[in-house]
N, C-alpha and C positions, 0 to 999 in steps of 0.2 A: 524485326528491328528496322526502323525507317532512317533512312539516311537523308540529313538535313543539307547537306552540302557546305557544311561548315568544320572543319576540324577545330578542336582547341586552340592550335598554334594559328590557325587563320583567324578565328575569331580575335585572339589577341591583336594580331598583327592589323586588323580592321580598328579595334578600338584604338590602338596606338596613332593609327592616321588619322581617325577623327579627331583625337585628342589635339593632335598636331594643326589640324585645320583649324579647331576652335581657338587655340592660342594665336595662330597667324591671322585669323579674323578679327579677334580682339584686339591685336596689336595694329592692325590697320585701322581700326577705329579711333583708338586712343593711343597717344604716345608721350612720353615724359621721360625725364633724365634728373639728375642730382647734382649740385654743386655744394660741396660742404654739406652743411645741412639743411640747404634750401630743396624742396622737391620741385620740380618745374613740371608743373602737368597741361599738356597740350599747347604748345605755342602754335597760334595761328594768325592768319592776317586774312582780311576780306578782300574780294576782289575791287579793283579800283576802274573806273570809269575810263574808256578810251579817251586818251589825250590829258588824263590828270598827272599833276607832278608830284602827287601825296598819295599817302597809303597810311593803313593804320594795322599795327599787330596787337594780339590779346594774349591770353593764357586762361585756361579753364581755372588755374588756381597757381599761385606759388605759396608753398607753405615752409615756413619756418620752424624745425623741428627741435632746432637748438635752444641754449639756454640764453643767448645772448641776441639782442636785437641786430638784424642786418639791415642792408639798404640795397636796392637796385640801383645803381649810378649811373648807368647808360647802357647802350648795346651799339653795334656796328654790323653791317650786311653790305654785301657786293650790289645788292638790288636798288640801294639808296646811298645818295651823296653824305646823308646824316641821319640821325635817328634822336627824336626829342622825347622825353617822358612827358606827357599830359595828363592834368588831373582837371575833372569838371569842376567848375566853380559858378554859382549863381553871380550874374552881373544884371543887378535890377530883377527883372523877370525873364532876362535871357539865360538860358544856360552855356557858359563858353569853356573852352579847353585853354588851358595856360600852360605854357612850358614850367618844369618844375626842375629843381637839383636833383631830386632823387626821389624813389618810390619806398616809404619804410615797409619793413617785413619785421614786425615785432616778435619777440620769442613765442613760441608755442602757438603761432596764430598763423591762420591761411587768409591770404588776401587773393580775392577774386577780380582781375584786371580783365573781366570780360566785355564783349561788345555790348554797347548801351549802360555801361558802368561807370564808375568814378576816375578810371586810371585806363590809360592805353599808351603804347609807343607809335610817335609819328614818324612815317618813312617820308623822309623830305627830298625833293628832287629824285623820284622814280627815274630809274634807266630805260624801263618799259612797265606798261601797266601790268597789274598783278590779275592772273586770270585765274578763275575757278579751276582746281585742281593740280596749279602748280605746287613744286616746292622749292624752298631756298633756306639756306642757312643763315643763321643770325648768331654774331658773340655776345652774350650777355655779360655785363661788369657789373659784380656785386663787392660791396665794402668788404666784407668778411670772408666770404666764399670763394672771392675771385673771379675768373673766367670760364664760362662754359659756353661751347657752341652746341645750338639745338637746331634741328630741323623745323621748319615752318610749314606749314600746310595753308593754301590758299582755300578757303571755302567759304560759301554763304553762310551768314550767321543764322542759328536755328530760329531766334526771334527777332523781328525788326525792330529796330529802335530809331530814334528821331536822330536827324543831323545833327553836327555841332560846330560851331565857328570857333575859327582860329583868334 
């Protein structure tokens, strides 16, 4: 009889360890939470240039799993004096970002406020530049789902998009 070096118990222990590492690794890549019927997938911000007083925050997705429309009304964070919801709109031949009252979240719909897209949260009067790898918290305020604190990861976006003007 050949000895393999692993008993059934040790093999089970190693499989549990590997499973735990896989879950930890996946949670390090993606993070999310819920506020009522709203699933908040991967809040992130992009690094800001040195000396910049503004930054931008995005989400991989905001999904309204409910039967009623909800709206993101605003946010606050300790890293900036204020936060505005911005939407891209064409102004002649130039794409501009404008502050809006709310980001609508229709029932049973996923909205993707990602870098280079139609929506983002503008962080105004940053207290310090946002650096790649940093983390900060932000509190989101939804009309129906209430408030939810989320962890925001500062990271380089996966695809580069043209800049925008206020």
